C-alpha positions as CSV (number, residue, x, y, z in Angstrom):
1,M,19.9,-7.2,-29.1
2,K,20.7,-11.6,-30.2
3,G,19.1,-12.1,-33.6
4,P,15.9,-14.7,-33.9
5,A,17.9,-17.7,-35.3
6,I,19.7,-17.1,-32.2
7,T,17.5,-16.5,-29.6
8,G,15.6,-19.6,-30.8
9,L,18.4,-21.6,-30.8
10,A,19.4,-21.3,-26.8
11,I,15.5,-21.2,-26.4
12,I,15.2,-24.8,-27.9
13,L,18.8,-25.5,-25.9
14,G,17.4,-24.1,-22.7
15,T,13.5,-25.1,-22.7
16,M,14.2,-28.9,-24.7
17,G,11.1,-29.9,-25.2
18,L,8.9,-27.3,-23.2
19,Y,7.5,-26.0,-25.8
20,A,3.4,-27.4,-24.9
21,Q,3.9,-27.0,-21.3
22,Q,2.2,-24.4,-19.1
23,T,4.3,-24.3,-15.6
24,P,1.5,-23.7,-13.0
25,Q,1.1,-20.0,-11.8
26,A,3.8,-19.4,-9.0
27,E,3.7,-19.4,-5.3
28,L,3.7,-16.2,-4.2
29,D,5.7,-14.8,-1.2
30,I,3.7,-11.5,-0.3
31,E,6.5,-11.0,2.7
32,A,9.9,-11.6,1.3
33,F,8.5,-9.3,-2.1
34,I,7.2,-6.6,0.0
35,E,10.0,-6.4,2.2
36,E,12.5,-6.6,-0.8
37,R,10.6,-4.4,-2.6
38,F,10.1,-1.4,-0.4
39,A,11.9,0.3,3.5
40,F,9.8,0.4,6.0
41,Q,10.0,3.6,7.1
42,E,8.4,5.7,9.7
43,E,5.7,7.2,7.2
44,D,2.0,6.9,7.2
45,I,1.8,4.0,5.0
46,P,-1.5,2.4,4.7
47,Y,-0.3,-1.2,4.7
48,E,-3.3,-3.0,4.4
49,D,-4.5,-1.5,1.0
50,L,-0.7,-1.7,-0.1
51,Y,-0.9,-5.9,0.4
52,E,-4.3,-6.0,-1.2
53,S,-3.3,-4.2,-4.7
54,L,-0.5,-7.1,-4.5
55,L,-3.0,-9.9,-4.2
56,Q,-4.9,-8.2,-7.4
57,H,-1.9,-8.3,-9.1
58,Y,-1.3,-12.1,-7.9
59,F,-5.2,-13.1,-9.1
60,Q,-5.2,-11.0,-12.3
61,P,-1.8,-11.8,-14.2
62,L,-0.6,-10.2,-17.0
63,D,-0.8,-12.0,-20.0
64,L,3.1,-11.6,-21.3
65,Q,1.4,-11.7,-24.8
66,E,-0.6,-8.7,-24.4
67,A,1.4,-6.7,-21.9
68,T,2.3,-3.1,-22.4
69,S,5.3,-1.7,-21.2
70,S,3.1,0.2,-18.9
71,D,1.5,-3.0,-17.4
72,L,4.9,-3.9,-16.9
73,Q,6.2,-1.3,-15.0
74,S,3.3,-1.6,-12.7
75,L,4.9,-4.4,-10.8
76,Y,7.6,-2.2,-10.1
77,L,10.2,-5.9,-10.9
78,L,11.7,-4.6,-14.2
79,S,14.2,-0.9,-14.8
80,P,13.5,0.7,-18.1
81,K,16.0,-1.7,-20.0
82,Q,14.5,-4.6,-19.4
83,I,11.3,-3.8,-20.2
84,E,12.3,-2.6,-24.4
85,S,14.1,-5.8,-24.0
86,F,11.6,-7.7,-23.2
87,I,9.8,-5.2,-26.1
88,Q,11.7,-6.0,-28.7
89,Y,11.9,-10.0,-28.2
90,R,8.4,-10.4,-28.6
91,N,8.0,-8.3,-31.4
92,Q,11.2,-10.2,-33.3
93,L,10.1,-13.6,-32.5
94,G,5.7,-13.4,-31.7
95,N,4.0,-14.8,-29.4
96,F,5.9,-16.9,-26.2
97,V,5.5,-20.5,-26.4
98,S,6.3,-21.4,-22.2
99,L,7.6,-19.6,-19.7
100,Y,10.6,-20.9,-19.6
101,E,11.6,-18.7,-22.3
102,L,12.0,-16.1,-20.9
103,Q,15.2,-16.9,-19.8
104,A,16.3,-16.1,-24.0
105,I,15.3,-12.3,-22.7
106,P,18.7,-10.3,-22.6
107,D,19.1,-8.2,-19.7
108,W,16.5,-10.9,-18.3
109,T,18.5,-12.2,-14.8
110,L,17.3,-15.4,-13.0
111,A,16.0,-13.6,-10.0
112,T,14.6,-11.1,-12.3
113,I,12.1,-13.6,-13.8
114,Q,11.8,-16.0,-10.3
115,N,10.6,-12.4,-9.1
116,L,8.0,-12.1,-11.7
117,L,6.6,-15.3,-12.3
118,P,3.6,-14.6,-9.8
119,F,2.2,-12.2,-11.3
120,V,2.7,-13.8,-15.1
121,I,1.3,-16.1,-17.2
122,I,1.9,-17.4,-20.9
123,N,-1.7,-18.0,-23.4
124,S,-4.0,-17.3,-21.3
125,S,-7.6,-18.5,-21.6
126,N,-10.3,-16.5,-23.7
127,P,-12.9,-16.1,-21.1
128,S,-16.8,-16.6,-21.6
129,Q,-18.6,-14.0,-23.0
130,S,-20.3,-14.1,-20.0
131,L,-21.7,-11.9,-18.3
132,L,-23.3,-14.1,-15.5
133,G,-21.5,-17.1,-16.2
134,F,-22.5,-19.1,-12.9
135,N,-21.6,-22.4,-14.0
136,R,-17.9,-20.5,-14.6
137,M,-18.0,-19.2,-10.7
138,A,-18.1,-23.1,-9.3
139,K,-15.5,-23.6,-11.3
140,A,-13.4,-21.2,-10.9
141,E,-9.0,-21.5,-10.0
142,N,-9.5,-19.3,-7.0
143,A,-12.2,-19.5,-4.3
144,Y,-11.5,-19.6,-1.0
145,L,-13.6,-18.9,2.2
146,L,-11.3,-17.6,5.1
147,M,-11.6,-16.6,8.4
148,R,-9.4,-14.7,11.4
149,H,-10.1,-14.3,14.9
150,K,-7.1,-11.9,17.1
151,R,-6.8,-10.9,20.7
152,V,-4.7,-9.4,23.0
153,L,-5.0,-10.9,25.9
154,Q,-4.0,-8.8,28.3
155,T,-7.1,-6.2,29.8
156,R,-7.3,-3.4,27.9
157,K,-9.0,-0.7,30.5
158,G,-11.4,0.0,27.5
159,F,-12.9,-3.5,28.0
160,S,-12.4,-3.3,32.2
161,I,-15.6,-2.3,34.2
162,P,-15.9,1.1,34.8
163,D,-15.5,3.8,36.9
164,T,-18.4,6.0,38.6
165,L,-17.6,9.9,38.3
166,S,-18.5,12.7,40.5
167,N,-22.2,13.2,39.3
168,G,-22.6,9.7,39.4
169,D,-22.3,8.8,35.7
170,L,-20.2,5.9,34.4
171,S,-16.8,6.5,33.0
172,N,-16.3,5.7,29.3
173,R,-15.9,1.8,28.1
174,Y,-16.0,0.0,25.2
175,L,-19.3,-1.7,23.8
176,G,-18.6,-4.3,22.6
177,D,-15.9,-7.7,22.9
178,P,-12.1,-7.3,22.6
179,N,-12.2,-10.0,20.2
180,N,-10.9,-8.4,16.2
181,L,-12.7,-11.0,13.8
182,Y,-12.1,-10.9,9.8
183,L,-14.3,-13.1,7.0
184,R,-13.1,-13.5,3.2
185,F,-15.2,-15.5,0.7
186,R,-14.1,-15.0,-2.8
187,L,-14.5,-16.9,-5.9
188,Q,-12.2,-15.1,-9.2
189,Q,-11.5,-16.7,-12.9
190,A,-8.3,-14.4,-13.9
191,A,-9.1,-12.3,-17.2
192,D,-12.5,-13.6,-16.6
193,F,-14.8,-12.5,-13.2
194,S,-13.7,-12.0,-9.9
195,L,-16.3,-12.1,-6.6
196,G,-16.1,-11.9,-3.4
197,L,-17.4,-10.7,0.6
198,T,-15.0,-9.3,2.9
199,L,-16.7,-8.6,6.9
200,D,-14.1,-7.2,9.7
201,K,-15.4,-6.4,13.5
202,D,-12.9,-4.7,15.0
203,A,-11.7,-5.6,19.2
204,G,-13.9,-3.2,21.1
205,E,-16.6,-3.2,18.9
206,A,-20.0,-4.9,19.3
207,F,-21.7,-7.1,17.4
208,T,-25.0,-6.8,17.0
209,W,-27.6,-5.8,14.3
210,D,-28.9,-2.1,15.3
211,P,-30.2,0.3,12.4
212,K,-30.6,2.9,13.9
213,T,-26.9,3.0,14.8
214,K,-25.9,1.9,11.0
215,R,-24.3,-1.6,13.2
216,Y,-25.5,-4.8,11.5
217,G,-23.4,-7.8,13.0
218,F,-19.5,-7.5,11.7
219,N,-18.9,-3.4,11.5
220,F,-17.6,-3.4,8.2
221,L,-18.7,-5.3,5.2
222,S,-17.5,-4.9,1.6
223,F,-18.6,-6.7,-1.1
224,H,-18.0,-6.9,-5.0
225,Y,-18.9,-8.5,-8.5
226,A,-16.4,-7.7,-11.5
227,L,-16.8,-9.0,-14.9
228,Y,-13.4,-8.0,-17.9
229,N,-12.8,-8.8,-20.9
230,K,-15.8,-9.0,-22.1
231,G,-15.5,-7.5,-25.4
232,R,-15.5,-4.1,-25.9
233,L,-16.4,-3.7,-22.3
234,K,-12.6,-4.6,-20.5
235,M,-13.8,-4.2,-17.1
236,L,-17.2,-4.2,-15.1
237,S,-17.3,-3.5,-11.1
238,L,-19.7,-3.1,-9.0
239,G,-20.1,-2.8,-5.0
240,D,-16.4,-1.4,-4.0
241,Y,-13.2,-0.8,-6.1
242,Q,-10.9,1.6,-6.5
243,L,-9.4,3.3,-9.5
244,Q,-5.6,4.2,-10.6
245,F,-4.8,6.9,-13.6
246,G,-1.7,8.8,-14.3
247,Q,0.3,9.5,-11.7
248,G,-2.5,9.3,-9.0
249,L,-3.3,13.7,-9.1
250,V,-7.2,12.6,-9.1
251,F,-7.4,8.4,-9.2
252,G,-4.5,7.3,-6.6
253,S,-5.4,4.7,-4.9
254,G,-4.0,1.0,-4.9
255,F,-0.3,-0.2,-5.4
256,S,2.0,2.9,-4.5
257,V,4.3,3.5,-2.0
258,G,7.0,6.3,-0.6
259,K,10.9,6.1,-0.8
260,G,12.3,3.5,0.5
261,A,15.8,1.1,-0.8
262,E,14.1,0.7,-5.0
263,T,14.9,4.3,-5.9
264,I,13.8,3.1,-9.6
265,T,10.5,1.2,-9.7
266,T,8.4,2.6,-7.4
267,V,8.9,6.6,-8.3
268,K,6.4,6.0,-10.7
269,R,2.3,5.5,-11.2
270,S,0.6,3.5,-13.1
271,S,-2.6,3.0,-15.4
272,T,-4.2,0.1,-13.3
273,G,-7.3,1.4,-14.3
274,V,-10.5,0.4,-12.1
275,R,-9.5,-2.9,-9.6
276,P,-12.1,-4.7,-6.6
277,Y,-11.7,-3.1,-3.2
278,T,-10.8,-6.1,-1.0
279,S,-9.2,-4.4,2.4
280,V,-10.9,-3.3,5.6
281,L,-9.7,-0.1,5.8
282,E,-12.8,2.0,6.0
283,A,-12.3,5.1,3.4
284,G,-10.7,5.7,0.8
285,Y,-13.0,3.5,-2.1
286,F,-15.6,4.2,-3.6
287,R,-19.3,2.1,-4.0
288,G,-21.3,1.8,-6.1
289,I,-20.6,0.9,-10.4
290,A,-17.5,1.7,-12.5
291,A,-17.6,0.6,-16.5
292,S,-14.1,0.6,-18.7
293,Y,-15.5,0.4,-22.2
294,S,-12.5,-0.1,-25.4
295,L,-12.7,1.4,-28.5
296,G,-9.8,0.4,-30.1
297,R,-6.7,2.3,-29.2
298,L,-9.3,4.2,-27.3
299,E,-10.5,3.6,-24.0
300,G,-13.4,5.6,-21.6
301,T,-13.6,4.6,-17.5
302,L,-17.1,6.0,-16.5
303,M,-17.6,5.8,-12.2
304,L,-20.9,6.5,-9.7
305,S,-20.3,6.4,-6.1
306,N,-22.3,7.0,-3.4
307,K,-21.7,6.2,-0.2
308,A,-21.8,6.8,3.7
309,R,-18.8,8.1,5.8
310,D,-17.7,8.9,9.1
311,A,-18.1,12.2,9.9
312,N,-17.5,14.7,13.1
313,L,-20.8,16.4,12.6
314,Q,-22.3,20.1,14.3
315,F,-24.6,22.3,14.4
316,M,-25.1,25.7,13.7
317,L,-28.2,28.6,15.0
318,D,-29.2,30.8,12.8
319,S,-30.6,34.3,13.2
320,L,-34.1,32.3,13.4
321,D,-32.3,30.2,15.6
322,N,-33.1,27.5,13.0
323,S,-30.6,24.7,13.2
324,S,-28.5,23.4,9.9
325,T,-25.3,21.0,10.3
326,Y,-22.0,20.8,9.4
327,L,-19.0,18.4,8.8
328,S,-16.1,19.4,10.1
329,S,-14.2,16.5,10.0
330,L,-14.5,12.7,8.2
331,V,-13.0,10.5,10.6
332,L,-10.6,7.6,8.9
333,S,-10.2,5.3,11.9
334,G,-12.9,3.3,11.0
335,L,-13.3,2.4,14.7
336,H,-16.7,2.0,16.5
337,R,-16.2,1.0,20.1
338,T,-17.5,3.7,22.3
339,E,-21.4,5.7,22.3
340,N,-18.5,8.7,20.6
341,E,-17.3,6.7,18.1
342,I,-20.9,5.1,16.6
343,L,-22.6,8.6,17.2
344,K,-19.6,9.3,13.7
345,K,-20.9,6.8,12.2
346,A,-22.3,7.4,8.8
347,Q,-23.0,10.7,9.2
348,A,-22.6,12.3,5.8
349,K,-22.9,11.0,2.4
350,E,-20.2,11.4,-0.5
351,Q,-21.1,10.8,-4.0
352,N,-18.5,10.7,-6.8
353,L,-18.8,10.6,-10.7
354,G,-16.0,10.2,-12.8
355,L,-14.6,10.0,-15.6
356,N,-11.7,8.2,-17.5
357,F,-10.3,8.6,-21.1
358,N,-6.6,6.9,-22.0
359,Y,-5.2,6.7,-25.9
360,Q,-2.7,4.4,-26.6
361,N,-0.6,4.8,-30.4
362,T,-0.7,1.4,-32.4
363,N,3.0,0.0,-30.8
364,K,2.0,1.3,-27.3
365,T,4.3,3.0,-26.4
366,F,2.6,6.4,-26.3
367,Q,-0.5,6.5,-23.8
368,I,-2.2,10.0,-23.5
369,G,-5.3,11.0,-21.1
370,T,-7.9,12.6,-19.1
371,N,-8.9,12.5,-15.8
372,T,-12.1,14.1,-14.2
373,L,-13.9,13.8,-10.3
374,Y,-16.5,15.3,-9.0
375,T,-17.5,15.1,-5.3
376,G,-20.3,15.8,-3.3
377,Y,-21.4,15.3,0.2
378,S,-24.1,16.1,1.9
379,Q,-23.8,18.8,4.4
380,P,-21.0,21.2,3.8
381,F,-17.5,20.7,5.0
382,Y,-16.3,23.7,7.5
383,P,-12.7,22.0,9.5
384,T,-11.8,24.2,12.2
385,E,-10.0,27.1,11.6
386,R,-6.3,26.7,12.7
387,I,-3.5,29.4,11.6
388,Y,-2.3,26.7,9.1
389,N,-5.0,25.3,7.3
390,Q,-6.8,28.4,5.7
391,F,-6.0,27.4,2.4
392,E,-7.8,23.6,2.6
393,F,-11.3,22.6,1.6
394,R,-13.9,24.2,2.8
395,G,-17.8,23.9,1.0
396,K,-19.7,21.2,-0.6
397,S,-18.1,19.9,-3.5
398,N,-14.9,19.9,-4.9
399,R,-14.2,19.3,-8.2
400,V,-10.8,18.0,-10.2
401,H,-9.7,17.4,-13.9
402,S,-6.1,16.3,-15.0
403,L,-4.1,15.5,-17.9
404,Y,-1.4,12.7,-18.1
405,F,1.2,10.9,-20.7
406,T,3.3,8.7,-20.4
407,Y,6.4,8.2,-23.5
408,N,8.7,4.5,-23.7
409,Y,11.8,5.2,-26.1
410,R,14.2,2.4,-26.1
411,N,15.8,2.7,-22.5
412,H,14.0,5.6,-21.1
413,Y,10.6,6.0,-19.6
414,F,8.8,9.4,-19.0
415,F,5.6,10.1,-17.4
416,G,3.7,13.0,-15.9
417,E,0.3,14.6,-15.5
418,T,-1.1,17.6,-14.1
419,A,-4.1,19.2,-12.1
420,M,-6.2,21.3,-11.2
421,S,-8.6,21.6,-8.4
422,K,-12.1,23.5,-8.6
423,S,-10.5,26.3,-6.3
424,G,-8.1,27.0,-9.1
425,G,-5.4,25.3,-7.0
426,K,-2.7,23.4,-9.3
427,G,-0.7,19.8,-8.8
428,H,1.8,18.7,-11.3
429,V,4.2,15.7,-11.2
430,A,6.7,14.9,-14.1
431,G,9.3,12.1,-14.0
432,L,12.0,9.7,-16.1
433,M,13.3,6.5,-15.6
434,S,16.2,5.4,-17.5
435,S,18.7,2.9,-18.0
436,L,21.6,3.9,-19.0
437,N,23.9,0.7,-19.8
438,S,23.1,-2.1,-18.3
439,K,24.7,-1.6,-15.1
440,V,23.6,2.2,-14.0
441,D,19.9,3.0,-14.0
442,F,18.5,6.5,-13.2
443,S,15.3,7.9,-12.1
444,M,13.7,11.6,-11.0
445,V,10.5,13.2,-10.1
446,W,9.8,16.5,-9.8
447,R,6.3,17.8,-8.0
448,K,4.4,21.1,-7.6
449,Y,1.3,21.0,-5.6
450,D,-0.8,24.0,-4.5
451,R,-1.4,24.9,-0.9
452,N,-5.2,25.0,-2.0
453,F,-5.2,22.0,-4.4
454,H,-7.6,20.0,-3.2
455,T,-7.7,16.0,-4.0
456,F,-10.0,13.4,-2.1
457,Y,-8.5,10.7,-3.7
458,G,-5.0,11.6,-5.0
459,N,-2.2,10.0,-4.2
460,A,0.8,11.2,-6.2
461,F,4.3,11.2,-5.1
462,S,5.0,13.6,-2.8
463,E,6.3,13.8,1.0
464,G,3.7,14.4,2.7
465,S,0.9,12.4,3.1
466,R,-1.1,13.9,0.6
467,P,-0.9,16.1,-2.6
468,I,-1.1,19.3,-1.7
469,N,1.3,22.7,-0.4
470,E,4.8,21.0,-1.7
471,E,7.2,21.3,-4.1
472,G,9.8,18.9,-4.9
473,L,12.8,17.6,-7.2
474,Y,14.2,13.9,-6.0
475,L,17.1,12.0,-7.9
476,G,17.4,7.6,-7.8
477,I,19.9,5.6,-8.6
478,Y,20.7,1.9,-8.9
479,F,24.7,0.8,-9.8
480,K,25.5,-3.4,-10.7
481,P,29.1,-3.1,-11.3
482,N,29.0,-7.7,-11.4
483,R,26.8,-10.1,-9.5
484,K,28.1,-9.6,-6.4
485,F,27.5,-6.3,-5.8
486,S,25.2,-3.3,-6.0
487,W,24.3,0.3,-5.2
488,T,21.0,2.1,-5.0
489,A,20.8,5.6,-3.7
490,Y,18.1,8.6,-3.5
491,Y,18.1,12.1,-3.0
492,D,15.1,13.9,-2.4
493,Y,14.3,18.1,-1.2
494,F,11.9,19.8,-0.6
495,S,9.6,22.4,0.1
496,F,6.4,23.5,1.8
497,P,5.5,26.5,1.2
498,W,2.6,27.7,3.4
499,M,2.4,27.0,7.0
500,R,1.6,23.3,7.8
501,F,0.6,20.7,11.4
502,R,2.9,21.8,13.7
503,V,5.0,23.9,11.6
504,Y,4.1,27.3,11.6
505,A,5.9,29.1,9.1
506,P,6.9,27.9,5.2
507,S,9.5,24.9,5.8
508,T,13.0,23.9,3.3
509,G,13.6,19.8,4.0
510,H,15.8,16.9,2.5
511,E,16.1,13.3,2.7
512,W,18.9,10.8,0.8
513,L,19.5,7.2,1.3
514,S,21.8,4.9,0.1
515,R,21.9,0.8,0.2
516,L,24.9,-1.2,-0.1
517,K,23.8,-5.4,-0.7
518,F,26.6,-7.7,-1.9
519,Q,25.7,-11.0,-2.7
520,A,28.4,-13.2,-1.4
521,Y,27.1,-16.7,-2.9
522,K,23.1,-17.9,-4.0
523,Q,22.2,-18.1,-0.2
524,L,24.2,-15.5,1.9
525,T,22.6,-11.9,0.9
526,I,24.2,-9.0,3.4
527,F,23.4,-5.4,3.1
528,I,23.8,-1.8,4.5
529,Q,21.5,1.4,4.8
530,F,22.1,4.3,5.8
531,R,19.2,7.1,5.4
532,E,18.8,10.8,6.8
533,E,15.7,12.8,6.8
534,I,16.1,16.8,8.1
535,K,12.6,18.8,8.1
536,S,11.5,21.9,10.8
537,R,8.4,21.6,13.1
538,N,7.7,23.8,16.1
539,L,10.3,25.0,19.5
540,L,8.1,23.5,21.9
541,S,5.7,25.9,23.7
542,E,8.2,26.4,26.6
543,D,10.9,28.2,24.3
544,Q,8.8,30.4,22.1
545,P,9.1,33.5,22.3
546,S,4.8,34.6,23.3
547,S,4.6,36.9,20.0
548,Q,6.2,34.6,17.1
549,Y,6.0,31.5,15.7
550,L,9.5,30.2,15.3
551,L,11.0,26.6,13.8
552,A,13.6,24.1,14.5
553,Q,15.3,22.0,12.3
554,G,14.9,18.2,13.2
555,K,17.1,15.8,12.1
556,R,16.9,12.3,11.6
557,Q,19.2,9.6,11.1
558,N,18.4,5.9,10.8
559,M,21.4,3.1,9.9
560,V,20.7,-0.9,9.1
561,W,23.0,-3.6,8.8
562,S,20.7,-6.9,7.9
563,L,22.5,-10.3,6.6
564,N,20.2,-13.3,4.9
565,Y,22.0,-17.1,5.2
566,L,19.2,-19.7,3.7
567,P,21.6,-23.1,4.7
568,D,19.1,-25.0,2.7
569,R,16.4,-24.8,0.1
570,K,13.7,-24.8,3.9
571,W,15.3,-22.8,6.5
572,Q,16.5,-19.4,6.4
573,L,18.5,-17.1,9.0
574,K,17.9,-13.4,8.9
575,T,19.4,-11.0,11.5
576,R,19.1,-7.0,11.3
577,V,20.5,-4.5,13.6
578,Q,18.7,-0.9,13.5
579,Q,20.9,1.8,15.2
580,S,18.8,5.5,15.0
581,F,19.5,9.3,16.0
582,Y,17.7,12.3,16.4
583,T,18.7,15.5,17.3
584,F,15.9,18.5,18.0
585,A,17.2,22.0,18.8
586,G,20.1,20.9,20.1
587,K,19.3,17.9,21.9
588,K,20.3,14.7,20.4
589,T,18.9,11.2,21.1
590,K,19.0,7.6,19.6
591,G,18.0,4.5,19.7
592,F,18.6,0.7,19.6
593,L,17.9,-2.4,17.8
594,I,18.6,-5.9,17.0
595,A,16.9,-8.8,15.9
596,Q,17.5,-12.8,15.2
597,S,14.7,-14.6,12.7
598,L,14.1,-17.8,11.8
599,S,11.9,-19.3,8.8
600,G,11.9,-23.1,7.6
601,E,9.9,-25.5,6.5
602,A,9.1,-29.8,7.8
603,G,7.1,-31.5,5.3
604,A,3.2,-29.9,5.7
605,W,4.4,-28.0,8.5
606,R,6.2,-24.0,7.9
607,F,7.3,-22.5,10.6
608,S,8.8,-19.1,11.3
609,G,9.9,-17.2,14.7
610,S,12.1,-14.0,16.0
611,L,13.8,-12.1,19.0
612,A,14.9,-8.7,19.1
613,L,16.4,-6.6,22.1
614,F,15.0,-2.7,21.8
615,D,16.1,0.2,23.7
616,T,15.3,3.8,22.4
617,D,15.4,7.5,24.6
618,D,12.0,8.4,23.8
619,Y,9.3,8.4,20.8
620,E,10.8,10.2,18.2
621,N,14.1,7.2,17.9
622,R,11.5,4.8,17.5
623,Q,12.0,1.4,16.0
624,Y,9.9,0.2,13.7
625,L,10.2,-4.4,12.7
626,Y,8.9,-6.0,9.5
627,E,7.5,-9.6,11.1
628,K,6.2,-12.5,9.6
629,N,1.9,-12.8,9.9
630,V,-0.4,-15.1,9.6
631,L,-1.4,-15.4,5.2
632,W,-2.7,-12.3,3.7
633,A,-2.0,-10.1,6.5
634,F,0.7,-7.8,7.2
635,S,3.0,-6.9,10.9
636,I,5.3,-4.0,10.9
637,P,4.7,-2.8,14.4
638,N,7.1,-0.5,16.4
639,F,9.3,0.3,19.8
640,Y,10.4,2.4,22.1
641,D,11.5,2.8,25.6
642,Q,13.4,-0.6,26.7
643,G,11.8,-4.1,26.2
644,L,11.9,-7.6,24.9
645,R,10.0,-8.6,21.4
646,T,9.5,-12.3,20.5
647,Y,6.8,-14.2,17.7
648,L,6.3,-17.3,16.9
649,L,4.4,-18.7,13.6
650,A,2.9,-21.9,12.6
651,Q,1.6,-22.7,9.8
652,Y,-0.2,-26.4,8.6
653,K,-1.3,-27.6,5.8
654,I,-3.8,-30.3,6.7
655,N,-4.9,-31.6,2.8
656,P,-5.0,-29.8,-0.3
657,R,-8.0,-27.5,0.6
658,L,-7.7,-27.0,4.5
659,T,-4.8,-24.7,6.1
660,I,-4.3,-23.1,9.5
661,W,-2.5,-20.9,11.2
662,G,-1.0,-19.9,14.2
663,R,0.3,-16.6,15.7
664,W,1.7,-15.7,18.8
665,A,3.6,-12.7,19.9
666,K,5.3,-11.4,22.7
667,T,6.2,-7.3,23.9
668,S,7.8,-7.0,27.1
669,Y,8.6,-3.4,28.9
670,T,11.7,-3.2,31.1
671,N,10.8,0.0,32.6
672,R,7.5,0.5,31.8
673,E,4.3,-0.3,34.7
674,H,1.3,0.8,31.8
675,I,1.8,0.3,28.0
676,G,-0.4,2.4,25.7
677,S,-2.8,5.4,26.9
678,G,-6.9,6.0,27.1
679,L,-8.6,2.9,27.1
680,Q,-5.9,1.6,25.4
681,E,-4.3,1.5,28.0
682,I,-2.9,-2.6,29.5
683,S,-1.7,-2.2,32.7
684,G,1.7,-4.2,33.3
685,N,4.6,-4.0,31.3
686,K,4.1,-7.5,29.1
687,M,1.4,-7.2,26.0
688,V,0.0,-11.0,24.5
689,E,-1.2,-11.2,21.2
690,T,-2.5,-14.0,19.7
691,T,-4.2,-14.7,15.8
692,F,-5.6,-17.6,14.5
693,Q,-6.7,-18.7,10.8
694,L,-8.5,-20.5,8.2
695,R,-8.5,-21.0,5.2
696,Y,-10.8,-23.5,2.6
697,Q,-9.7,-23.8,-0.7
698,F,-12.5,-24.8,-2.9
699,N,-11.8,-26.8,-6.7
700,R,-8.9,-28.6,-5.3
């Protein structure tokens, strides 16, 4: 570590009179950030929630004068060594004078600082202690109204004229129009308050006011009002919110994804606490009140939630012919397009009561906490019995408790959480992130989730979509021998002690990824990535003996070659080639995709476009392609069979307050006469989707 005198001199020479200046918060290029940090694979990741979680970090930036090592880690941008260098620098020299001073921190590169700037501030203004703050709302720095319209131009079967069935009834069709409508209003002041309203209507849903079916215009409405840092009251949230504490065994919503090309910083979950919910996913959040209160180094959070849940409601008769109801499953799609889907809307009530206590030591290097969550339903929950789900949750209520910790020692970051649900099932996760030296970072995560461990809002590190019926060990490495080369890799071994969907026997598997990145110079970046996953699943029914369930291993291999070139500051060219192979029961299939994209700026205009060719043997080799979309929307479509994909995106800033976006995307198949199935089917081999968005910013 440099001495204070030498470091101070470097700052003076580097900033030259910028001490008193405060740079504005950097603009967030959300597409570039997510594409760089995470690998988009076949996993069932809620990208909409990922985007919204990232925006929460952007709209509530960290004050670097107060940020702890855990706060910095929650951004998934800094290695343990970089975090340690930051803490030591601040401890030696005191508060920062300017964001330019970050250049003087040892082990911090310009690329690191550029990635970090959208999420941090220096010397944030002291928020008002008022709980209402109507005058402050009128002057909020982040205040906007956003409207979005999206539509597929071709007619899906669900919007066609219904047929007459043999019994004289009409066939099922969507009740609404094919327009997808989205509206968001937001007032927000960093570290002070946030007020938001989000409305959404999916394609096929009717825009109607019908209290009997619990439809009130827009199909989905989300509202929140949050206050920050009012004395000892650190957070108060009314309306919709999410919580994240520990390693996600109890409260696990928010900014976290699965395994990807970032092999170190993303393996740990962070205790980001309570945050407003602003997504349009109609599950995975709480509705009610939550508050965090501080007593020095001890902080407590209490949450209460009562909300309706979509569910499949079933009736059963007792011996006296009295009928009662139970829930066979919760419906997560959030779609209410047909009479059958509307019948499932808000059929159950879910109540949640939760507590968190969190303690940090004086220098904020050690953290320990506890979580408790009680969940109750208005009717008992009895999923349809299957051979693989014997240990799934059944009943009317669940409790889950956990104990977690984090410990930062020099360049090493240790973390873990252990939990138990009402059933007696346990869940455990523990790991570390370590900077072995200036060139090598290492990560390790061990997890074990019992087959009867039940957590409804958990999002812990796992191979499956939920932390249940799994054991595994993950090892990750990052090696950067010089400025031009870097290598990231991970290996993950996992086992499933009990049966799973389409896997009617205990099974094991593994997965590994390797990415070699070469930055020839600032404008040219190339990487090559290999990934292999081996998992077991049932043989097809025609290959199964009549009295047995036999498994076979499926091997999935993916390769990606990418070249990114910036001829100047305003234009970018990206070439991407993907290839995949899937082997199962002695049969090998393959897939291929090549894409070329271009983006740039010209005055008040911004443009982006892409052309992609794909050819796959089957669905197992579907190709995922990241595409730019309108602001705060995502697009990661997958393609199989043979065809061509292209899109064009334009953005125009009419004035400092008003910005518009337009997007056109088309997929053409060469070997299909129909696209989709059921009511989503399109007759023909082409599908065109358009998106129009408008944002009006107040106080500009």
